[in-house]
N, C-alpha and C positions, 0 to 999 in steps of 0.2 A: 339382319344385316348379312349381306353376302359379298365377300371379298376374298381374294386369293391371299394365302399366307405362304411365305417361303419356308422351305425346309432346309435351304442352303445355310451353312454356318460360316462365320469368319472368325479367325483367331483373335484372341484378346492380346496376343503378343507375349503372353505368359503361359508356357506349356502346362504347368501344373494347374493353373486356373482353368485352362481349356479342358483339362481332364475332368474337373469338377462340373463343368458345363456341358459335358459330352461333346466337345469339339469347338466350343466358342459360342459367340452370340449368333442369334438368327439374323440373317440379312434383312434389313428393313425394320428391325425392332427398335424401341426406345429404351435407353438405359439411363438410370439415375444413380449417380455415385454420391453418397453423402458421407460425412465424417467430420471430425474436428480438425482444426488447423494442424498440419504436419502429419496427417494420417496416410498420405500417399495418393490422394485423388489426382493431382496433377501428374504425378509419375505414372500412375495407372493409365491415364488418358494419353500420355506420350507414348507408352508402349503400344497401346491400341492403334494410335495414328501411324506409328512406324510399321506395325504389322500390315495395315491396309496398304501403305506405300510399297511394301515388299511384294504384294500380290500383283502389282501393275494394273489393277482394275481401278476404274474411276467410280467412286460412290460418295454420296453426300454424307458428311460427318459434321455435326454442329457441337461446339463446346461453348457453353454459356457460363 
């Protein structure tokens, strides 16, 4: 397989978590959040969505 992979990163919206990820998620990557009810999955997704909005860039984000 031959395809381009981005080295650009986007913030998770949580500075300390971005530090753990060396700057955030790779643009174009797939992220799976799992956990029990009340573990913060929806809150985490909301921080991430807000972070994307603050950049002013348009990028597809899907929450299922």
